[in-house]
N, C-alpha and C positions, 0 to 999 in steps of 0.2 A: 182613895178607893171609891168615892162617889163619882169623881171623874171617870175612872176606869169603868165602873159599873154602867154609867151612862154611855159611854162610847160603845161597850159590848153590846148593849141593847139596841143603839142605834145600827150597828154593823151586822146585828142579827137579823134585823127588821130589813135592812138594806139587800142582803144576801137573798132572802125569800123572794124579793121583788126582782132581783137580777135573773133569777132562776125563771121567773115567769117572762121577763122581756126576752131572754134567751128562746125560750119555747115558742114565743110569737115570731121571733126573727127567723127562726129555723123552719117554721111553718109558712114563712114569707107572708105573715099577716103584719104588715109595716103599720097599718093604722092603729092597729091594737097595741103594738110594741110602743108606739109614741104615746098612745093614751096611759099606757103602764108608767111610761117614765114621767109623764105630767102628774100623775096621781102620786107617785113615789116623791117628786119634788114638793108637792104641797104637804105631803104627810110627814115627812123628814126634815125638810129645811124650811118649810112655811112659806114658800115663795112660788109664783107662777114661772114656770121656765120660759114663758114668752118674754120676760124682762131680760132674759140673756142678750138678745140683739140689741138691746137699748143700753145697758150698762156695760161697763168695763170690768176686767176681773177683780180690779181692787175695789170698786165701788160695789160690786156683788159681796165680796167678802165683808165690807163694811155695814151691810145690812144685818148682820148677825151680832153686831155689837163688839163691846171691848173686852168681854169676858172670853179668854183664849180657850178656856174649857168648854164652852159652847161654840164659839166661832171657828176652832179649827177643825172639829170633826164634821161641822154642818159644811164648811168650805170644802173639805175633802169629798164629802158625799156629792155635793154639787158637782165637782169635777168629774166624779166617776159617772154621774147622770148625764152630762154633758158629752162625755165620752161615748157613751151608749147611744145618745141621740145621733152624735156623729156618724156611727156606725150604721144606723138605721137608715140615715140621709146617704149615706155612700151606697147602701145595697139598692135603695130607691132611684139611684143615678144622679144625685144631687151633690156632686162632688164639691162644688165651691161652698155649699153651706156646710157640709161635712168638715172641709178644711177650717173654716172659721170657728166652729164649734170644738173641734179637736184643739186648736190654738188656746182658746179661752180654758179649756179642759185642764190642757198642760200647764198653764200660767197658775191656776188654782192647786193643781197636785203639787207641782214643784214647790210653790209659795208654802204651802202647808207643811211639806216636808222639810223646808229649810227653817222655817219659823218654829216647828217643834223638835228639831235637832234629830228626828226619826220619824218613820211612817207612822201614821195614825193606826195601820193595822198591817198585817203580815204582807198583805197584796199590794200595798202602797207603791212599792219600787217597781213592781211588775206591771202596775197600771201607768206609771210613767214610761216605762219602756214600749209598750204597747202603743201609747198616744205618741209617742217620738216615731216609732216605726211608721206609722199611719201619716204622719207629715214629712217623711222623707222626701226629700225633693222640693219642698216648700219653702219660700223666704219666710222667715220667722220675724214677728216684730223685735224691734231692737230691745226692749225691757225684758222679754222672753228669752232672748239670747244672752243677755246679762244674768239673768236668773239661772239658766241652764249651766253657764260657766260656773258660777257659785256651787250648783248643785253637783256638777262632775267633779270639782275639786273636792267637795265634802265627801262624797263616797269613795274617793281615792281613784279616780279614773282620770289620772292626771293628762295621758295622752289625748283624750277627748276634750278636756278643759283646755289645752293648748291648741286644738283645732279651732274650737269656739273663739279663743281669743284672738287669732289671726282674722277669723272673719268679721269680727266685732272691729278691730283696728282697721281694716280696710275701708270702713265705712265711717268710722269714728275714731281719728287719731288721739283724741283725749284719753281713750281707754288704754293707752299704752303704758301709762303710769301704772295703772292697776296690774297690767302685764308683768311689768318689772317687779313689783312686789310680789306677785304671784310666784315669780321664779325665785325669788329671794326666800320666800315661805318653804319652797319645796327643797332648797338647798339646807334647810335645817331638818329636814326628815333624814331617817337612815337609808342606807343603800336598798336594804331589803324592801322597805315600804315603797321606794321610788321604782324599783324593778316590777313589783306588784302592779303599780299604776301604770306600767307600760312606758315609763319615761325615765331612764336610768339617769345617773348623775350627768354623764357627760353629756347627754342631750338637753338635760336642764341648762347646763353652763353655755352650749351652743346657743339655745333659744335666748337665754338672757343676752348674751354678746350681740347676737343678730338683733335684738329689740333695741339694745343701746346704740348700736352702728345706726339704725335706722331713724333713731330719734335721740341724738347725740345731746340735744338741749336738756333732756331728761336727766335730772340728778338721781343718782341711786339713793334709796331710802334707808339701805342698811348695808354693811360690809358684807363680802362673801362669807358664808358659813358652812362649814364642811362637818359631817357627821359620819363616822366610820359604821 
């Protein structure tokens, strides 16, 4: 209860600040929007957002300590604030800066979702989708691609996970082993769940055989599993 109350208080305050940030964006008062984001960062996560350019996402998350009840919501809020700053920078014509901020925001948002096994709040998944959309066409860091692969499988979008799998394998062939394990995990799912994830069983088997043919040296981690 203490954890949930703590998160609710943080999200309630965040929502008020986001409304103010949106007002400044709609008014095209970008300096005030950026100041609001900085103020929110200091109040809710206790750090200057200027640190963002100097630290990686994992380093930023480590600033909040090892208590996940504190670090997860704060990391999520930081991701939301970076997403907001990225949008302001985009509106100001600073696309390169916007892309960097969005990539770091997405790393935090996906990382906290996977670490908690669910969204910090009901808008968590929506925030991930919006950030992904903003980064469409950009080359994402390798670590972020791997996290997204895990995320897409976790939320049951198997077709998108498969797309990411081949993007990663094209630049890192060692990831093929994880790809084979991925397909074998899917074979243990029901046909209904595979259909819902837009990757029916026949395509799972085709993908598995394609990967095995491309990397014949990789041994199967488990036998085929069929679930009706």
